N, C-alpha and C positions, 0 to 999 in steps of 0.2 A: 243452432247449427254450428258444428265444427267444420271449418273450411280446410280442406286437405289437398295436398299435391302429391303426385306419385312420380318418383324418379325410377325409370326402368319399365319398359312396356313389353317385357318378355313374358314367359309362362307364368311366373309367380306374380308379376305385376298385374297381369290380367285377372288372376284369381282374386287378388285383393281389390281390384277395381270393381269386379262383379259383386263382391261382398258389400262394399261401400255404396254401390249404386242401387242394389236391390234388397239388401237385408238390414241396413243400419239407417234408420230414419234420422238419427241425431247428427249425421255427418253428410257432407257433399263434397264431391271432387271438383276443384276449380281448374286444375291443370295437370297434364301428364307430360313428362320429358323423357326423351330417349335419343341417343346419338343417331339411331336409325329413325329419321323423321317419319318415314312411311309407317313404321310400327306404332309410333306415338299417335299419328293421325288415325290409324285403324282403331286403336283403343278408344280414342276420343269419340269417334263416330259411333262405336258400338255401345258406349256407356253414357253418351250425352254429355261429355266433358267439354266445356267451352274453349279451352286453350290446349293446343298441342305444339310442342317445340322440341328442337334438337339441342337446346341450350339449357341445362339444368339451372344455370345462374339466373336465367329469366324467370324461372319458377320460384327460386328462392328470393328474388327481388320483389315478388308480388306481395304487397303488404296485407292483402286480404287473406292470404294463406297462413293459417296458424300452426299447422302440423304437416310433416312430410313422411311418406313411406319410402324408404330406400330399398329398392328391389333390383338394383343394377348388379353387374358382375362383382364378384367378391373383392377384386383388387381395388374397387372404387369406394367400398363401404366406409372405411375410416375417413377418407377425404371428404365425402359428402356429409358425414356426421359433423365434422369440424365446420364445414361451410354452413350447414343448417343451423348449428348452434350459434355461429356468429350472426346469422340472420334472425336469431331469436325464435326459431321454430321448434316445436316439440317433435320428437323423432321416434319413429318405428323403423328398425333396421333388420333386414334379414341376416341370418347367421352365415358364416362367422363374421365378426367385426373386421378382422384382418387375420393374416396368417403368421404375424409376428407380434410379440408382446409390446414392443416399443410403439408401434403404430396404434395398437389397441389402447395403451395407456394415454397416448397423446389425444386420441379421440374422446376417451372418457373424461379426461381433464377439461377438454373444451366444453363438453356438455355440462359438466359440473360448474364450471366458471360462469357459463351463460345462464345457469339456473333453469334449464329446460328439462323436460321429462324425456327419458330414453327407455325404450323397450326393445328387447332383442327377440327375433322371430323363432323361438323354440316352440313350435306349434304343438308338439306332442304332449306338452304339459296340459293342454286343454282337451285332450282326447278323453271321452267319458270312461273308457275302460281303464286307462292308466290312472285317472283321477280316483277311481274306485279302489284301485290297489293302494294308492297313497293314503286314502281315507282309512283303510283297514289297518295300515301301519301306524298312522298318526293317532288314531283313537284307541289303539291297543287291542283291536279285535283278534289279532293273531299273536298277541303277546310281544315279546322282545324279538325283533328280527335277527336272524342268524345268517341266512343265505339268500342271495339275490341272483337270479339268472335272467339275462336279457338275450333274446334271439332277434336278430335283425338281418334279414337277407333280401336282397333285391331280386326281382324276377330275371333280370339280365344286366350285364355290365353297361356302363355309359360309353359313349364314343371315346376313342383314344385321345382325340383333341381335347376333350374335357378333362380326362385323367391327367394330361400334361400340365394343366393350369389350375387344377382344383386344390392343390396342396396335399393331395394324397388321400387315401381312404380314411385314415384316422381323423383328418380334419374336414372332410366333406361328407362322410357317411357316419362313422362311429361317433362323431361329435354330438349327434342327436342322442345316442345311447349314453354317452358320458353325462350329458345334461339330465337324462332321464334317471340315471343311477343316483345322482345327487338329489333330484326332486323326490324320488320315491323313498329313499332311506332317510332323508333329512339330515345328512351328515356329509362331511367332506371326505374325499379319498386322499390317503396319505401316500400310497404306493401302487404302482402298476407294473405287471409283468406280461409281456406279449409274446405269443408264438404266432408267426404269420408266414404265408408263402403264396405261391402261384398255383392254383388248381383249375382256373377257369380259362384264362387267355394269356399265352406267353407274351403277347404284345403289351399287356399291362406291366409285366415285369421289365420289359425292354424300355418302357416309359419311366421306370424308376419307382413303381408302386407295387403294392400287393393286392390280391383280390380275395383272400381268405385269411381270417385271423380269429384267435381267441385271446381275450385279455382277462387277467385276474386282477381284481381290485381289493385293496386292503383299506377299509374305512376307518376313520378315527374312532368310531364307537365300537369297533370289533367285528362288524359285519364283514363277511367275505362275499365278494361279488364276482360273477363271470359274465362276460359279453361275448357272444359269438356272432361274427359277421361273415357274409359271403356275397360276392357280386352276382351269384347265380343261384336261384331256386326255381327250377323249371315248373313248379306247380303254382307259382304266384308270389305275391308280396307277403313275406313271412314276418309277422310282427307279434311276438309273444313275450310275456314276462311271468316269472314266478318268484314269490317270496315265501320262504319258510321261517316261521316264528316259533316261539316257545309254546304257544297255545294252539297253533294251527298253521295253515298255509293259505295263500290266495294266488290265483293265476288268472291270466287274461289270454284268451285265444285269438285267432285271426278273425277278421271280418269277412263275411261272404255276401255275394250278391243276392242270396235268398236263403231261407231256412229249410228248404225242402230236402228230404232224404229219399233216395230211390232204392228199393229192395227187390231183388229177384232171386232166382235159384243159384246164381253164380256169386253174387256179392251184395253188400249193403254200401251205398256210396252217395256222395253229394257233389255238387259243383265245386270247382276250384275256388280258392280265396280270391278276393279282389286283387287285380294284377298291377296296380299302379298307385303310387303314393297320393296322387291327386284324388283318386277315388276313396282310398282308405282313410284319408285325413280331411275330407271335405269339411266336416263340421268343426274340426279343431282349427282350421285356417280361419273360418268365420268367427269363431269364439275369441281367438286371440286379438283380432282387430276390434271386435266389440269391447274387449277389456281395455285396449289401449285408448279408444275413444272415451270410455267411461272414466279412466284414470285422468285424462286431460280435463274433461269437463267438470269433474268433481274434485279436482286438485288432490288426487290420491296418489300414492306410490304406484308405479307400474309393477305388474306381477312378475315380470322377467327383467331384471335390472342389468345394467352394464357389467356389474360384477358377475352375474350369472352368465353373461356372454363371454367373459374373460376366462373363467375357470375351465370350461371344456376345451378351450384352445391349449391351456397349460397341460391338461390331461392328454390331448392329442399329441402334443410335442413329447410328452413323457412316454407315451405308447410307442412312438416312432423311435425314440432313443433306446428304449428297451429292446425293440426288435433288432436294431442295428448292433447293439452291444451284447445281446443275449443275457441280460440280467434284469432283476427288478430295479425300477427307477423311482425314487421318491420325488413327489411333486416339488418339494423344496429345492431340488437340484435345478429345476427349470425356472422358477421365479414366482 
């Protein structure tokens, strides 16, 4: 058994707690910590966790705990990585590691110095649809890739209070697509050009963010990529990808609650796509935690490294700089 502690009893902390409690026999949760003690106690009661605390240090001091899942708010991630590394715990941390590179580098250095494993929570890498697209590229089924198009649109914008603290759309939403672009193509991005604006809610602009954007990516291997994001897609959670190669193309469509199609004299139609990321990516959330547990138990490299966590932040900062300055930005300009 791998003994695990969870820091953060919010939405994603509950998701991972459920996975560990009900789906992974090789691990068990010994403690959950949250600054909101009531939230920690509720999670502990729901999933049979013996310890609930409002002090993460108490969790990290527990010598029986071998690994921690950091599911707290973004601004605490880097700090908890450092503290967990100092305590000798293996670490799974939700994205992003931090919103600035200095904090990220300090956290990664702490994990490396301690010799603990670190996995970053880019769960979409574990989605069956996207993994099949990657397989087609890596095995040469579609030949040499030339064009990548990622569509990622939320059903509705987040609360303005979240927008003000999230780091902006490029670092809280597009960051998943930046990681997916690298994962699918298997190469780094050299340059990003962004066009962005406000088409959904003026309050988002007043908060200093954008809600609609298209980014063009220039990969080191010559592939040209585009990512289009919007905070509002009234028909549901829109998650699609297409790659064109020299021998063919592969695409991934949205997931639906059912496969039924209704036909009548007026139209042929089906139900709307799944409307929430927790529904769309249920299996990928479980798979990433299973992969982390396996990496720790078998002393193997984690499938999403600290470097994988750092690069999308660089890309997000480059995308923001491109939007502000109205020009393509090389990632080398960021760091």
